[in-house]
C-alpha positions in Angstrom: -5.4 -24.7 5.6 -1.7 -25.2 6.1 1.0 -24.7 3.5 4.8 -25.2 3.8 6.9 -23.6 1.0 10.6 -23.0 0.3 11.0 -19.7 -1.4 14.0 -18.3 -3.3 14.5 -15.1 -1.3 15.9 -14.3 2.2 13.7 -14.3 5.2 14.3 -10.6 5.9 13.1 -9.6 2.5 9.9 -11.7 2.6 9.0 -10.6 6.1 9.5 -6.9 5.1 7.2 -7.4 2.1 4.4 -8.6 4.3 4.9 -5.8 6.8 4.9 -3.2 4.0 1.7 -4.7 2.8 0.2 -4.5 6.3 1.3 -0.9 6.6 -0.3 0.0 3.3 -3.5 -1.6 4.3 -3.6 0.3 7.6 -3.0 3.5 5.8 -5.8 2.8 3.3 -8.3 1.6 5.9 -7.6 4.3 8.6 -6.4 7.2 6.6 -3.4 7.5 8.9 0.1 6.1 8.6 0.8 2.9 10.5 2.7 3.3 13.7 6.5 3.3 13.3 7.1 0.9 16.2 6.2 -2.8 16.0 2.7 -3.5 14.6 2.2 -6.3 17.2 -1.0 -5.5 19.1 -2.2 -3.0 16.5 -6.0 -3.1 15.9 -8.1 -1.4 13.2 -11.4 -1.6 11.5 -11.3 -3.1 8.0 -13.9 -2.7 5.2 -14.0 -4.6 1.8 -15.5 -3.3 -1.4 -18.5 -5.8 -1.0 -19.5 -3.9 2.2 -18.2 -6.6 4.7 -16.6 -5.1 7.7 -14.4 -6.6 10.4 -11.9 -5.8 13.1 -8.3 -6.9 12.4 -5.7 -7.3 15.2 -2.1 -8.1 14.5 -1.2 -10.7 17.1 2.5 -11.3 16.2 5.0 -9.1 14.4 8.4 -10.6 15.3 10.9 -9.5 12.6 11.9 -12.2 10.2 10.3 -14.9 12.5 6.5 -14.5 12.6 3.6 -12.4 11.4 0.1 -13.3 12.5 -3.3 -11.6 12.8 -6.9 -12.3 13.7 -9.9 -11.0 11.9 -13.3 -10.8 13.5 -16.3 -10.3 11.2 -20.0 -10.5 12.1 -20.0 -14.1 10.8 -16.5 -15.5 11.3 -13.3 -15.4 13.2 -10.2 -15.8 11.0 -6.7 -16.6 12.1 -3.7 -16.2 9.8 -0.1 -17.1 10.7 3.1 -16.8 8.7 6.2 -18.4 10.3 9.6 -17.9 8.6 12.9 -19.7 8.9 16.0 -19.5 6.8 17.2 -22.6 5.1 20.6 -24.0 5.8 22.5 -21.6 3.5 20.4 -18.6 4.4 19.5 -17.7 0.7 16.1 -19.3 0.8 13.2 -19.1 3.2 11.0 -21.9 4.6 7.6 -20.4 5.1 4.9 -22.2 7.1 1.5 -20.6 6.6 -1.6 -21.5 8.6 -5.2 -20.2 8.2 -8.2 -21.0 10.4 -11.9 -20.1 10.1 -14.4 -20.4 12.9 -18.0 -19.5 12.2 -20.1 -17.9 14.8 -22.9 -20.4 14.3 -23.3 -24.0 13.0 -24.5 -22.9 9.6 -21.6 -20.7 9.0 -19.2 -23.4 10.1 -20.8 -25.8 7.7 -20.5 -23.3 4.8 -16.8 -22.7 5.7 -16.1 -26.5 5.7 -17.7 -26.8 2.3 -15.8 -23.8 1.0 -12.5 -25.3 2.1 -13.4 -28.7 0.6 -14.4 -27.2 -2.8 -12.1 -24.2 -3.1 -9.2 -25.2 -0.9 -7.0 -26.4 -3.8 -7.6 -23.1 -5.7 -6.8 -21.0 -2.7 -3.6 -22.9 -2.0 -2.6 -22.6 -5.6 -3.3 -18.8 -5.6 -1.4 -18.4 -2.3 1.7 -20.3 -3.6 1.7 -18.3 -6.8 1.5 -15.0 -4.8 4.4 -16.0 -2.5 6.5 -17.2 -5.4 5.9 -13.9 -7.2 6.9 -12.0 -4.1 10.2 -14.1 -3.9 10.8 -13.6 -7.6 10.7 -9.8 -7.1 13.8 -10.1 -4.9 15.8 -11.5 -7.8 14.9 -8.7 -10.2 
């Protein structure tokens, strides 16, 4: 899934919102504060309320440019990539978001493809709404 959005908030603000969210998740999952230095290369175990577990590795944490991570679960490999660029006047942000799913077997890959086909529109809509709310919080 790929999405390109123009958001009404500066790049620095939106990038910091994502990093703050990542730091909060690290604190919640590990019980320890996130490292003060760059999160790039940081790895931790993640568990969801439904019992699913995985290993999350932050692959890119370039301030105001890119934030990306990979998540390995027993069934899937996920890749998420946020790339930021200021628009021409610097008051808005152009965000390019990409998400990939690779199943560990053919059945899981088929299920992932069906999920993207049937739920992709809803997931894109929810993502756009979340990012627009994040940008709107800058103006308040």
